[in-house]
PyMOL CGO cylinders between C-alpha atoms (Angstrom):
from pymol import cmd
from pymol.cgo import CYLINDER

trace = [
    CYLINDER, -69.19, 148.01, -33.37, -68.46, 148.33, -29.68, 0.3, 1, 1, 1, 1, 1, 1,
    CYLINDER, -68.46, 148.33, -29.68, -65.09, 147.97, -27.98, 0.3, 1, 1, 1, 1, 1, 1,
    CYLINDER, -65.09, 147.97, -27.98, -65.77, 144.54, -26.45, 0.3, 1, 1, 1, 1, 1, 1,
    CYLINDER, -65.77, 144.54, -26.45, -66.60, 143.00, -29.85, 0.3, 1, 1, 1, 1, 1, 1,
    CYLINDER, -66.60, 143.00, -29.85, -63.46, 144.51, -31.39, 0.3, 1, 1, 1, 1, 1, 1,
    CYLINDER, -63.46, 144.51, -31.39, -61.26, 143.05, -28.64, 0.3, 1, 1, 1, 1, 1, 1,
    CYLINDER, -61.26, 143.05, -28.64, -62.86, 139.62, -29.04, 0.3, 1, 1, 1, 1, 1, 1,
    CYLINDER, -62.86, 139.62, -29.04, -62.30, 139.60, -32.82, 0.3, 1, 1, 1, 1, 1, 1,
    CYLINDER, -62.30, 139.60, -32.82, -58.66, 140.64, -32.44, 0.3, 1, 1, 1, 1, 1, 1,
    CYLINDER, -58.66, 140.64, -32.44, -58.08, 137.90, -29.88, 0.3, 1, 1, 1, 1, 1, 1,
    CYLINDER, -58.08, 137.90, -29.88, -59.91, 135.25, -31.91, 0.3, 1, 1, 1, 1, 1, 1,
    CYLINDER, -59.91, 135.25, -31.91, -58.25, 136.11, -35.23, 0.3, 1, 1, 1, 1, 1, 1,
    CYLINDER, -58.25, 136.11, -35.23, -54.71, 136.81, -34.03, 0.3, 1, 1, 1, 1, 1, 1,
    CYLINDER, -54.71, 136.81, -34.03, -52.65, 134.06, -35.60, 0.3, 1, 1, 1, 1, 1, 1,
    CYLINDER, -52.65, 134.06, -35.60, -53.45, 131.95, -38.64, 0.3, 1, 1, 1, 1, 1, 1,
    CYLINDER, -53.45, 131.95, -38.64, -54.02, 128.23, -38.17, 0.3, 1, 1, 1, 1, 1, 1,
    CYLINDER, -54.02, 128.23, -38.17, -51.31, 125.71, -38.99, 0.3, 1, 1, 1, 1, 1, 1,
    CYLINDER, -51.31, 125.71, -38.99, -51.42, 125.23, -42.75, 0.3, 1, 1, 1, 1, 1, 1,
    CYLINDER, -51.42, 125.23, -42.75, -50.07, 121.62, -42.63, 0.3, 1, 1, 1, 1, 1, 1,
    CYLINDER, -50.07, 121.62, -42.63, -47.80, 122.27, -45.62, 0.3, 1, 1, 1, 1, 1, 1,
    CYLINDER, -47.80, 122.27, -45.62, -45.12, 119.88, -44.37, 0.3, 1, 1, 1, 1, 1, 1,
    CYLINDER, -45.12, 119.88, -44.37, -47.62, 117.02, -44.18, 0.3, 1, 1, 1, 1, 1, 1,
    CYLINDER, -47.62, 117.02, -44.18, -48.97, 117.92, -47.62, 0.3, 1, 1, 1, 1, 1, 1,
    CYLINDER, -48.97, 117.92, -47.62, -45.50, 117.80, -49.17, 0.3, 1, 1, 1, 1, 1, 1,
    CYLINDER, -45.50, 117.80, -49.17, -44.62, 114.53, -47.42, 0.3, 1, 1, 1, 1, 1, 1,
    CYLINDER, -44.62, 114.53, -47.42, -47.89, 113.00, -48.59, 0.3, 1, 1, 1, 1, 1, 1,
    CYLINDER, -47.89, 113.00, -48.59, -47.19, 114.10, -52.16, 0.3, 1, 1, 1, 1, 1, 1,
    CYLINDER, -47.19, 114.10, -52.16, -43.64, 112.78, -52.23, 0.3, 1, 1, 1, 1, 1, 1,
    CYLINDER, -43.64, 112.78, -52.23, -44.01, 109.60, -50.19, 0.3, 1, 1, 1, 1, 1, 1,
    CYLINDER, -44.01, 109.60, -50.19, -47.63, 108.53, -50.35, 0.3, 1, 1, 1, 1, 1, 1,
    CYLINDER, -47.63, 108.53, -50.35, -50.33, 109.51, -52.79, 0.3, 1, 1, 1, 1, 1, 1,
    CYLINDER, -50.33, 109.51, -52.79, -49.61, 112.10, -55.49, 0.3, 1, 1, 1, 1, 1, 1,
    CYLINDER, -49.61, 112.10, -55.49, -53.20, 113.19, -56.33, 0.3, 1, 1, 1, 1, 1, 1,
    CYLINDER, -53.20, 113.19, -56.33, -54.34, 113.66, -52.74, 0.3, 1, 1, 1, 1, 1, 1,
    CYLINDER, -54.34, 113.66, -52.74, -51.01, 115.27, -51.86, 0.3, 1, 1, 1, 1, 1, 1,
    CYLINDER, -51.01, 115.27, -51.86, -51.41, 117.87, -54.60, 0.3, 1, 1, 1, 1, 1, 1,
    CYLINDER, -51.41, 117.87, -54.60, -54.89, 118.76, -53.37, 0.3, 1, 1, 1, 1, 1, 1,
    CYLINDER, -54.89, 118.76, -53.37, -53.49, 119.03, -49.86, 0.3, 1, 1, 1, 1, 1, 1,
    CYLINDER, -53.49, 119.03, -49.86, -50.70, 121.36, -51.04, 0.3, 1, 1, 1, 1, 1, 1,
    CYLINDER, -50.70, 121.36, -51.04, -53.19, 123.60, -52.84, 0.3, 1, 1, 1, 1, 1, 1,
    CYLINDER, -53.19, 123.60, -52.84, -55.40, 123.81, -49.75, 0.3, 1, 1, 1, 1, 1, 1,
    CYLINDER, -55.40, 123.81, -49.75, -52.47, 124.46, -47.41, 0.3, 1, 1, 1, 1, 1, 1,
    CYLINDER, -52.47, 124.46, -47.41, -50.98, 127.24, -49.52, 0.3, 1, 1, 1, 1, 1, 1,
    CYLINDER, -50.98, 127.24, -49.52, -54.30, 129.08, -49.52, 0.3, 1, 1, 1, 1, 1, 1,
    CYLINDER, -54.30, 129.08, -49.52, -54.52, 129.26, -45.71, 0.3, 1, 1, 1, 1, 1, 1,
    CYLINDER, -54.52, 129.26, -45.71, -52.27, 132.28, -45.17, 0.3, 1, 1, 1, 1, 1, 1,
    CYLINDER, -52.27, 132.28, -45.17, -53.74, 134.15, -48.16, 0.3, 1, 1, 1, 1, 1, 1,
    CYLINDER, -53.74, 134.15, -48.16, -57.28, 133.67, -46.89, 0.3, 1, 1, 1, 1, 1, 1,
    CYLINDER, -57.28, 133.67, -46.89, -56.23, 134.71, -43.40, 0.3, 1, 1, 1, 1, 1, 1,
    CYLINDER, -56.23, 134.71, -43.40, -54.59, 137.89, -44.71, 0.3, 1, 1, 1, 1, 1, 1,
    CYLINDER, -54.59, 137.89, -44.71, -57.77, 138.72, -46.63, 0.3, 1, 1, 1, 1, 1, 1,
    CYLINDER, -57.77, 138.72, -46.63, -59.79, 138.47, -43.42, 0.3, 1, 1, 1, 1, 1, 1,
    CYLINDER, -59.79, 138.47, -43.42, -61.58, 135.26, -44.40, 0.3, 1, 1, 1, 1, 1, 1,
    CYLINDER, -61.58, 135.26, -44.40, -60.89, 133.56, -41.10, 0.3, 1, 1, 1, 1, 1, 1,
    CYLINDER, -60.89, 133.56, -41.10, -63.45, 130.76, -41.34, 0.3, 1, 1, 1, 1, 1, 1,
    CYLINDER, -63.45, 130.76, -41.34, -62.37, 129.92, -44.89, 0.3, 1, 1, 1, 1, 1, 1,
    CYLINDER, -62.37, 129.92, -44.89, -58.72, 129.82, -43.73, 0.3, 1, 1, 1, 1, 1, 1,
    CYLINDER, -58.72, 129.82, -43.73, -59.59, 127.45, -40.89, 0.3, 1, 1, 1, 1, 1, 1,
    CYLINDER, -59.59, 127.45, -40.89, -61.56, 125.26, -43.29, 0.3, 1, 1, 1, 1, 1, 1,
    CYLINDER, -61.56, 125.26, -43.29, -58.68, 125.20, -45.79, 0.3, 1, 1, 1, 1, 1, 1,
    CYLINDER, -58.68, 125.20, -45.79, -56.27, 124.16, -43.02, 0.3, 1, 1, 1, 1, 1, 1,
    CYLINDER, -56.27, 124.16, -43.02, -58.62, 121.39, -41.93, 0.3, 1, 1, 1, 1, 1, 1,
    CYLINDER, -58.62, 121.39, -41.93, -59.05, 120.24, -45.54, 0.3, 1, 1, 1, 1, 1, 1,
    CYLINDER, -59.05, 120.24, -45.54, -55.29, 120.21, -46.10, 0.3, 1, 1, 1, 1, 1, 1,
    CYLINDER, -55.29, 120.21, -46.10, -54.82, 118.01, -43.05, 0.3, 1, 1, 1, 1, 1, 1,
    CYLINDER, -54.82, 118.01, -43.05, -57.71, 115.75, -44.12, 0.3, 1, 1, 1, 1, 1, 1,
    CYLINDER, -57.71, 115.75, -44.12, -56.39, 115.22, -47.65, 0.3, 1, 1, 1, 1, 1, 1,
    CYLINDER, -56.39, 115.22, -47.65, -52.84, 114.54, -46.40, 0.3, 1, 1, 1, 1, 1, 1,
    CYLINDER, -52.84, 114.54, -46.40, -54.19, 112.02, -43.91, 0.3, 1, 1, 1, 1, 1, 1,
    CYLINDER, -54.19, 112.02, -43.91, -56.34, 110.28, -46.53, 0.3, 1, 1, 1, 1, 1, 1,
    CYLINDER, -56.34, 110.28, -46.53, -53.33, 110.14, -48.86, 0.3, 1, 1, 1, 1, 1, 1,
    CYLINDER, -53.33, 110.14, -48.86, -51.26, 108.43, -46.18, 0.3, 1, 1, 1, 1, 1, 1,
    CYLINDER, -51.26, 108.43, -46.18, -54.09, 105.99, -45.42, 0.3, 1, 1, 1, 1, 1, 1,
    CYLINDER, -54.09, 105.99, -45.42, -54.57, 105.18, -49.12, 0.3, 1, 1, 1, 1, 1, 1,
    CYLINDER, -54.57, 105.18, -49.12, -50.85, 104.56, -49.48, 0.3, 1, 1, 1, 1, 1, 1,
    CYLINDER, -50.85, 104.56, -49.48, -50.77, 102.26, -46.45, 0.3, 1, 1, 1, 1, 1, 1,
    CYLINDER, -50.77, 102.26, -46.45, -53.74, 100.28, -47.78, 0.3, 1, 1, 1, 1, 1, 1,
    CYLINDER, -53.74, 100.28, -47.78, -52.07, 100.01, -51.18, 0.3, 1, 1, 1, 1, 1, 1,
    CYLINDER, -52.07, 100.01, -51.18, -48.84, 98.72, -49.65, 0.3, 1, 1, 1, 1, 1, 1,
    CYLINDER, -48.84, 98.72, -49.65, -50.69, 96.12, -47.58, 0.3, 1, 1, 1, 1, 1, 1,
    CYLINDER, -50.69, 96.12, -47.58, -52.66, 94.94, -50.62, 0.3, 1, 1, 1, 1, 1, 1,
    CYLINDER, -52.66, 94.94, -50.62, -49.45, 94.73, -52.65, 0.3, 1, 1, 1, 1, 1, 1,
    CYLINDER, -49.45, 94.73, -52.65, -47.76, 92.61, -49.99, 0.3, 1, 1, 1, 1, 1, 1,
    CYLINDER, -47.76, 92.61, -49.99, -50.79, 90.31, -49.80, 0.3, 1, 1, 1, 1, 1, 1,
    CYLINDER, -50.79, 90.31, -49.80, -50.78, 90.02, -53.59, 0.3, 1, 1, 1, 1, 1, 1,
    CYLINDER, -50.78, 90.02, -53.59, -47.09, 89.09, -53.67, 0.3, 1, 1, 1, 1, 1, 1,
    CYLINDER, -47.09, 89.09, -53.67, -47.50, 86.50, -50.90, 0.3, 1, 1, 1, 1, 1, 1,
    CYLINDER, -47.50, 86.50, -50.90, -50.54, 84.92, -52.57, 0.3, 1, 1, 1, 1, 1, 1,
    CYLINDER, -50.54, 84.92, -52.57, -48.80, 84.95, -55.94, 0.3, 1, 1, 1, 1, 1, 1,
    CYLINDER, -48.80, 84.95, -55.94, -45.72, 83.35, -54.42, 0.3, 1, 1, 1, 1, 1, 1,
    CYLINDER, -45.72, 83.35, -54.42, -47.68, 80.63, -52.67, 0.3, 1, 1, 1, 1, 1, 1,
    CYLINDER, -47.68, 80.63, -52.67, -49.89, 80.07, -55.70, 0.3, 1, 1, 1, 1, 1, 1,
    CYLINDER, -49.89, 80.07, -55.70, -46.90, 79.93, -58.03, 0.3, 1, 1, 1, 1, 1, 1,
    CYLINDER, -46.90, 79.93, -58.03, -45.25, 77.23, -55.93, 0.3, 1, 1, 1, 1, 1, 1,
    CYLINDER, -45.25, 77.23, -55.93, -48.47, 75.18, -55.81, 0.3, 1, 1, 1, 1, 1, 1,
    CYLINDER, -48.47, 75.18, -55.81, -49.07, 75.34, -59.57, 0.3, 1, 1, 1, 1, 1, 1,
    CYLINDER, -49.07, 75.34, -59.57, -45.85, 74.28, -61.19, 0.3, 1, 1, 1, 1, 1, 1,
    CYLINDER, -45.85, 74.28, -61.19, -43.25, 76.05, -59.17, 0.3, 1, 1, 1, 1, 1, 1,
    CYLINDER, -43.25, 76.05, -59.17, -39.82, 74.57, -58.64, 0.3, 1, 1, 1, 1, 1, 1,
    CYLINDER, -39.82, 74.57, -58.64, -39.87, 70.83, -58.07, 0.3, 1, 1, 1, 1, 1, 1,
    CYLINDER, -39.87, 70.83, -58.07, -37.17, 69.08, -56.07, 0.3, 1, 1, 1, 1, 1, 1,
]
cmd.load_cgo(trace, "trace")
């Protein structure tokens, strides 16, 4: 390997990517437990893969951790919106079909 290639690899692989662990934990606690757990597993493997020299796998794990945390937050938001719609429809429907009469 020549000197120019060595310098490029050291520059390219200097610092590990952001592992998104904070987002994974927040997703697990506040949003969607299954997707949050997958995100935590992916994010904790980033630094290990980087230390082993598997730079592409570390970048992919970081991207996957972010993706699963984001999908967990989206799933939670959709679930909350559907729940609110359900409660509103149930409330309106309950009043129309024998609710309180004045």
